[in-house]
N, C-alpha and C positions, 0 to 999 in steps of 0.2 A: 718635680710636682707630685704631691701625693694626694689621692682621692679618698674620701671615706666611703663605706659600703652604700651610704644613702644616696650621695652624688653619683655613685656608680651605677646604681639602680635606675637614676632619673636618666643618665645619658645613655646607658646600654641595657634596656628592659629585657634583652635576650642573652645576657652575658652568664657565663658559668667560671666561676674562679675556684681553684682548688690546688692543693699541695701536690708535688710530685708523687706521693704516695697514694694520692687519691682522697684524701679527706676534702670535703667540700667547705669553702671558707664563705662563698656568698653566690646566690642564685637571683638572676633577675626576676623581677616579678611576673612578667609575662610567660618566661620559661617555667615559671614555679606553677603558674597556672596550668601549662600544658603537662608538666610532669610533677604533681604535686608532693611527691616524697624524694624529689631528686636531691635533696639536701642531705639525705641520709647516705647516698653514694650512689655510683654509677651502675654497678651490677644489677642486671634485672630491670633496669629502667632504661637504659640507651644500650645499643648494639651497633657494631659495624654492619655497613649495608652491603658490602661485597662478599662473595663467597671465597673461601680460601683463606680468610683471614683469621687470627687467633681466637676471636671471639669476645677479646677483652677491650672494651671501649677505652679504657685508661691507656692501654698500650697504643692503640690506635691514635688516641689523642697526643701522645708523646711524640712519636713518628712524625705525625702531620706539623707539629708545631717545630720540631727540631730541623725538619726538612723544608719547611716555608712552603707547604702545599696545603689545598684547601681540604678541609675536613667533613666527612660525610657520616652521619649517625642516624639510625632509625630508632624512633620512639617505640619502645616495645609494647606499651599499652595501647598505642594507635598506630598500626602498622602500616597506614597510608601517609603517615608523616614522616618525612625524611627533613632532619635538619643539616644544613650546610653552613660552614662557617670558617673563620681562621683564627689562629691564637699567637700569643707571644709569651715569652717567658720573662717573668717579673723579675727583679734584682734578687730576691730571696730564693730563686729558683721554682717558685709556684708557676702555675699556668693560668692565663686567662684568655678565655674564648669567648666570641660574639658570635651568636648564631642567626640565622635567617631561614626562610623556609622554602624559597625558590617555587617549583610547580607545586608544591604540596600545600601552598597557602591556604587554599581554600577549604581544605582537608582540617589544617589546623585550626581555622577559626570557627569551623563547624564543631570540632570535636572539644575546643575548650571556650567557646562562646565569646572570643576576643572581640574587641571592638576598637575603634581609632584610639582611644586612650592607652591602649596597651602597647603602642608603638612610639618609638621616639619621634618627635617633629620632623627630624629629616628624612624618616624613613618612609619611603614610596609604597610601603606594601598595599595600604588600604587603597591608594590611587589604583594599584596595578590589579587589585582586586574588583574594584567598580569596573575598570576597563575590561576585565575577564568576564563578569557578569553581563556587563553591556553587550560585549561581542557574543556570549551565549545567548542572550534575550535576541538580538539580530538575528542570528542563526536559526533560532526558534521560530521567528517570524517569517523567516525566508522559507525555511521548511514548509510551515502552515501556507503560506502563499503559493508555494509550488504545489502543494497537494490540493488546494482548491482550484488552481488552474488546469490541472490535470483531470480533477472531476469535472470543471466546467467544460474542457475539451471533450471529453468522453461523452457528457450529455449533449454537446453541440453535435458531436458524431451521430449518437443515437436519434437525435431528432432529424437529422439529414438523411437517416435510412428509414425512418418510421412513417406511416401514414397516419396523419393527426385525426383522422376520423375514426378508424377501427383499432389503432395502436398495432397493426401487424405491419410486417415490412411493406415498403413501397418499391417501386420498380427498380430504384437504384439499390435498395437492400436486397432484392431478389437477385439482381445481376452479380452481386458479391456472393451470395450463399449459393447460386449455381457455380460459379467460378470456382469457388472452395470445394464443392462437392466433386467437381471434375479434376482435382489436384490429386497427384498418386498419394497412396497411403503412406504413412510413416514407416510401416513394415518393410524389411528387405526385401527388393524384387517382387513388391506387390503394387498393382495400378490402383487407380480409383476404386472406391467401393460402389457396387451397383446401387441404384436408386429408382424410384418412380416418380414421374413430374404429372402433376394433375393440374389441367386448366380448366376452369369452370366459370360459368357467368349464370346470372339469375333469369329465369323465364318470367315473364309478365312485369318485369321491374319497370319499363317505361308507363305502363298502365299506373303504377303505383305514383309515380311522380306527376302523371297528367292528372289523375283522378283525385289524389289525397295531399299532393303538394311535396315540394322537396323536403321539408322538415320529416314528414313521414318516410321518404325514401332514405333519408339519413339515418334514421332510426334503424330502419330495416338492415342496412349495410352493418351498422354497429353490432347489431344481434347476429347477422350472419359471421362477422369477425369472430364473435365469442363461440359460436357453433364450431367454426373451424379450429380455433384454439383448442376447444375441449376435445376434438376428436384426433389429434395428432399428438406425438410424443414431444419430449423436450427437445431431443436431437433434431426434430423434423423442422421445416420452415414453413410458414404461411405469410402470403403476401397478397395485398391489394394493389393490382397495377394500373387501375384507372377504372372509373365508372362502377359498373357492377362486376369487372372480371377479377378473378382470383387465381392464384397459382399456389399450389403446395409442392415441396420437395419432400419426399419420404425417404429416409436413408435406408439401404439395405432391404426395401420393400420389393420383392421380386415375384410374390405369389399372386397370381392372376384371380384366384378365389378370394384371397385376403383383400385384394384391392376392390373386387366387386362389391364385397360385403360392406368395406369402408364407404364406397360411392353411394349405397344404398341407404347407410345410416345418415350421410350427410343429406341426401334428396329428402328423406323423411323429416329430418330435423328442420331442414329450411322451408318445408311445405307447412310445418307445425307454426311457423312464424307469419304466415300469411295474413294479413289484415282482414278483419271480419268485412269491413267496408268495401273490399275488392270483389266480394262474391258477385257472380258465380266464378270469376276468374281466382286462380289459385297460383301464388309465387311459388316457383321450385328451382331446381338447377339442372343445368346439362353439363356433362362431364366429358373431357377428353383427357385420356392416360396413355402415357408412354412409359415403357419399362426400359431404363437406360442400362446397357451393358457395354462392354468393351467393342462389341461387333456394330454398333450403330454409331452415327456421325458424333464427334466430340465437340462440336461448335454449339454455345449455348443457343443461338438463334435458330439453328437447325433443329434442334431438341425442341424448342418451344413451338416451331413451326408443325412438326409432328404431332404434338398434344393439341394444337390448335385445329389440325386437320380432323383429329378426332371428336373435338368440341362440335364442330360443324356437321359431322355425322350424327352426332346424337340429336342435334337440332331437327336434322332432316328425317330422323326416326320418329318424330313427334315429341321431343324435349322430355325432361323429366327423367334421364337415363345416362349411362355412361358407356364411352366406347374405348376399349383398349386397343391401341395400334402399336406396332404392325399386327 
């Protein structure tokens, strides 16, 4: 049975028919789209894919056909496209090869702008491409969903550790921050970094709630949260642990003088927030401060208890002051 080049093009749109000497007799229309000048010859247009070969696509084609093995050639003008195929010897000694794309299908379609009409009806290339694109779409959606899930989980964790009124850490957030501060340093043979813990509450806060209402009290607490956030560094921690009680963790802060100056700034800033309607009473703050080093207790509750003792000493001394213990 003999076929003309027109019928061959319809049945095998990716065929290449050439004489043993390399003269091209026919190129399938789809292959011609991908390598427009292939009819002029193979050199410079197709090349072997494996290192160590002669570099001659014609010699590679002869060997593959005569040994009845698969043929792999790279498109020189589109390096991501690899043609895979098999061929036969025609009765006159010429070679007929039919190519496909394999895993480089999507590169070929993108390079040459191929459509379903460029493939034989029996070729499942476009169906495979659809499955590839569908799979990539699913993976993209899964990746986006996982990113959203991770973001939601992070937001939920932050909400669980945050006081909704002030935006500071809540008691649970403080517990985690204090536990982190007590962990050993990442440096070899180094223990935890020293820090100062400040426990403070507001003076005359009960009168604010009783005389001006709980909304005024909430506004004052929010303002105090802003004051504390503005007085500490990024690496420090500020928490509201309930009512009008706040705790600060100040990393590396061991200077009693610096702590005294910080306490004074906080007291003055909180006094400036005192509602005018509360006069002659003035809201202020009393503070208890402990400087933690390796020589004092390492249990969080014990450290908080020491700072709490300093707070009550400040109350006993007349309020609006700070006590550093021991």
